[in-house]
N, C-alpha and C positions, 0 to 999 in steps of 0.2 A: 102566796101571795097571786093575784090575778095574772094573767099575761100581758092587761093593759097597765097595771100598775108597774109591773116590772120593765115594759118599755119605758113609761114615763121617767122612772129612777136611770135608767140605761140611758136615755135622753139629756136629761138632767144635770148628770155627769159628764155628756159629751161637750154639753151647751158650757158646763163652768171652766174646763177647760181652754175650751175654744174664745169666751170671751176672756180669758188670764193672758191671752197671746198665744197660745199654743197652735201648734199645726200638724196634721195628720203626717206621719212619719213613714209608717209600713202598717199593713193589712196578712194578717195569717188566719185563714180560713181553718176551721176543723168541725169534729163532730158535735162539738158544744157549741158553736158557732163561730165566733171569731173573736181573736185579738189584736188590739189597735193600739198602736205605738201614738204615743205625741212626743212631741217635741219644741220646747219652747226654746226659739232663737237666738232669745236674748242672752242666756245662759248656759246653753246646750244641757237643759236638764230634761230628764226623758219621765213620761209617766204610762201606763201601760193599763187597759181595762179589757175586762173580758166581757163582749156583747153577746146574747144569747136568743134575745128576740128577732124574729125577722124585720119587724116594722123598725127597730132600731137598728140593724144593720143597713137596712134600706135610707135610715137619716142620716147616718153617719157616711154612705156613699154618695149622697148626694151632695152633704157639704164637702167631700173631696173633690168631687168633678166641681164645684165653685170654688175650691181652690186653686186647682190645676187651670182652672182656665181664666185667672186673673192675675 
């Protein structure tokens, strides 16, 4: 899979969780990218994604900044 295709896949997974009402709860950076923990405030349900591409990490960072600003 190309890097761009991998980015699109990771972005779609992030967007899916955000659309379901999840919020970014925590981020752990590591050599393989980042592990992003999402929480659904309605039911205290946690989901975790491993994000490997640089563009997807920039994407969730922009969402996190937007989330914390509002």
